[in-house]
C-alpha positions in Angstrom: 267.5 99.6 -30.6 266.0 102.5 -28.7 264.2 102.1 -25.4 262.8 104.6 -23.0 264.7 103.1 -20.1 268.1 103.3 -21.8 270.5 105.7 -20.0 268.4 107.0 -17.1 268.6 105.8 -13.5 266.2 102.9 -14.2 268.3 101.3 -16.9 269.1 97.7 -16.3 266.6 97.1 -13.5 263.6 94.8 -13.3 261.6 97.1 -11.1 258.5 98.6 -12.8 258.7 102.2 -14.0 255.6 103.0 -11.9 257.5 102.1 -8.7 260.4 104.3 -9.8 258.1 107.3 -10.5 256.3 106.7 -7.2 259.6 106.8 -5.3 260.7 109.9 -7.2 257.5 111.7 -6.4 257.6 110.7 -2.7 261.2 111.9 -2.4 260.3 115.3 -4.0 257.2 115.8 -1.8 258.8 115.0 1.6 260.1 118.0 3.4 262.7 116.2 5.5 263.6 113.2 3.2 262.4 109.7 2.9 263.7 106.5 4.5 263.7 103.1 2.9 261.4 101.8 5.6 258.9 104.6 4.8 259.1 103.8 1.1 258.5 100.2 1.9 255.3 101.1 3.7 254.1 103.5 1.0 254.7 101.0 -1.9 254.7 97.3 -2.7 258.5 96.9 -2.3 260.7 95.1 0.2 263.2 97.1 2.3 266.3 96.2 0.3 264.7 97.1 -3.0 263.5 100.4 -1.5 267.0 101.2 -0.3 268.4 100.4 -3.7 265.9 102.7 -5.4 266.6 105.5 -3.0 270.3 105.2 -3.3 270.2 105.3 -7.1 267.9 108.3 -7.1 270.1 110.2 -4.6 273.2 109.5 -6.6 271.6 110.8 -9.8 270.3 113.9 -8.0 273.7 114.7 -6.6 275.5 114.3 -9.9 273.1 116.1 -12.2 271.8 118.8 -9.9 275.0 120.9 -9.8 273.4 124.3 -10.5 273.3 126.6 -7.5 270.5 129.2 -7.1 271.5 132.8 -7.5 269.7 136.1 -7.1 266.4 136.7 -5.4 264.5 133.5 -4.6 260.8 133.5 -3.6 259.1 130.5 -2.0 255.4 130.1 -1.3 255.1 128.0 1.9 254.0 128.8 5.4 254.5 126.9 8.6 252.5 128.1 11.6 252.8 126.3 14.9 251.1 126.8 18.2 247.8 126.7 19.9 245.1 129.2 19.0 245.0 132.1 21.4 242.2 133.1 23.7 239.4 135.0 22.0 237.6 138.0 23.4 233.9 137.6 23.9 
């Protein structure tokens, strides 16, 4: 029998796929990472379930993301900090 959840990180869990996809998107969109407490606040999960999901996703990312970047890499992101300067009248 073939099932969509056979094989990937969500295989054998009773957690809804929407919760998994929400957690994956939140991890990918956070600049400095995501804690299980933050995932608990962002979704309808308890802290232990959020920790379990994050651990499984991080293990999968570390095992399957072994390709290193090479050559010229361009990124489109800007971070500007500070107060606006005085303007001339």
